[in-house]
Kinemage of the C-alpha trace (Angstrom):
@kinemage 1
@onewidth
@group {chain A} dominant
@subgroup {mainchain}
@vectorlist {calphas} color= white
{ca unk a 1} P 85.048 196.553 4.747
{ca unk a 2} L 82.442 199.294 4.977
{ca unk a 3} L 79.273 199.338 2.882
{ca unk a 4} L 80.689 202.243 0.883
{ca unk a 5} L 83.877 200.297 0.154
{ca unk a 6} L 81.887 197.209 -0.840
{ca unk a 7} L 79.635 199.242 -3.135
{ca unk a 8} L 82.641 200.951 -4.704
{ca unk a 9} L 84.421 197.641 -5.294
{ca unk a 10} L 81.300 196.015 -6.713
{ca unk a 11} L 80.673 198.972 -9.034
{ca unk a 12} L 83.458 197.689 -11.262
{ca unk a 13} L 81.337 194.573 -11.943
{ca unk a 14} L 77.883 196.104 -12.632
{ca unk a 15} L 78.683 195.826 -15.555
{ca unk a 16} L 82.449 195.681 -15.696
{ca unk a 17} L 83.995 199.138 -15.649
{ca unk a 18} L 87.499 200.468 -16.061
{ca unk a 19} L 86.781 203.662 -14.096
{ca unk a 20} L 84.353 205.010 -11.522
{ca unk a 21} L 84.113 208.718 -10.680
{ca unk a 22} L 83.930 209.693 -7.004
{ca unk a 23} L 84.024 213.009 -5.237
{ca unk a 24} L 85.314 213.621 -1.744
{ca unk a 25} L 86.928 216.351 0.278
{ca unk a 26} L 88.358 213.765 2.672
{ca unk a 27} L 91.633 212.190 1.457
{ca unk a 28} L 91.171 209.349 3.973
{ca unk a 29} L 87.836 208.443 2.383
{ca unk a 30} L 89.444 208.294 -1.048
{ca unk a 31} L 92.275 206.167 0.354
{ca unk a 32} L 89.750 203.676 1.785
{ca unk a 33} L 88.017 203.446 -1.599
{ca unk a 34} L 91.303 202.766 -3.365
{ca unk a 35} L 92.143 200.116 -0.756
{ca unk a 36} L 88.798 198.448 -1.494
{ca unk a 37} L 89.918 197.760 -5.070
{ca unk a 38} L 92.039 194.895 -3.739
{ca unk a 39} L 89.046 193.160 -2.134
{ca unk a 40} L 87.537 189.997 -3.554
{ca unk a 41} L 84.129 190.331 -5.196
{ca unk a 42} L 81.402 187.757 -4.540
{ca unk a 43} L 80.677 187.110 -8.208
{ca unk a 44} L 77.770 184.794 -7.358
{ca unk a 45} L 76.030 187.600 -5.469
{ca unk a 46} L 76.768 190.035 -8.305
{ca unk a 47} L 75.293 187.590 -10.849
{ca unk a 48} L 72.157 187.151 -8.749
{ca unk a 49} L 71.800 190.924 -8.443
{ca unk a 50} L 72.207 191.413 -12.201
{ca unk a 51} L 69.600 188.725 -12.925
{ca unk a 52} L 67.209 190.456 -10.529
{ca unk a 53} L 67.808 193.813 -12.241
{ca unk a 54} L 67.243 192.339 -15.677
{ca unk a 55} L 64.058 190.629 -14.445
{ca unk a 56} L 62.808 193.900 -13.005
{ca unk a 57} L 63.430 195.735 -16.292
{ca unk a 58} L 61.512 193.120 -18.269
{ca unk a 59} L 58.617 193.054 -15.801
């Protein structure tokens, strides 16, 4: 999975989202993003990232 695909997939968990807007003039790029939706998300890593973001906001 590419970094773009991983970021796109993870975007649905930061916080949870039902939709994410993307723009592309390359149908293959859009197809790869849609394929990424089936990937597993490392929820532990997402939780750590969210805690870090919240800590940064409070600091």
